[in-house]
N, C-alpha and C positions, 0 to 999 in steps of 0.2 A: 452825817455825813462826814463829820467833820469825826466818829470813831475811825469808820470807813480808812476815810487818804491815814491815822493815825495808825494803823494795822497795814499799811505800803511803807515796808524797811527803808523805800529813797524817796518821801517826800517828811521834808519839814512844817513843821505849820508856827510858820514868821510872825504873829500874828493874830488881837484877836477883839471885831471892834461887838457894841453892840447898836451905832449910830451911822449913818453916814458920815454927821463931820470927823468924828475919829476913824473912819475908814478913810479918811483920805489924805488924814492923819498921819497913822500909820505908812498911807503909798509909802508921801512926802518923806516923811523921816530916816524911811527903806533906805530912795536912792538917795538922801543926803551925802550916809553914812554910806553911799558906795555897792548895798546892798539889797537892791533894790527886791522887789518879788519875782516871783517865775510866773505867778498867774494871778489871778484875784474872781477869789468866790466870793458873790458876788448878789441879796439876798434883796427883790423884790424891791417886795413890803418893811423899808428901816422908820425906824423912830426920826423922828427929828428934817433926816434930808435923805429924800426915797431911790432908793435902787435906780431910778433911771435916769434919776440929776443926777446920782452920782457918780453913775458911768456916763453923759455927760461930760465934767470935770477932769475923769480919771482917760475921757480919749481926748481932749484938749493937754493934758496935759504931758502923760505920755501916750502915746499914739498905740503907738508898740503892744502896752501889756493885756498880756492875752487876759481877757474876761470872760466868768464864764458865769452866767446869769441865774435865779435859780428861780 
């Protein structure tokens, strides 16, 4: 999926996280810098904190942020 998105010229990768806490940190850092992501691509099976738990936190903090779950 990463390669497909990279091949689309109008999409820029804002960050990549290997686990749930890092994913939350990336979204928070982007929002704090004034450049929140347009969409989050989130895996259900992630180390340390699964995708469903991360989704709950994302929706609590960023209710209008679109999230695509795999």
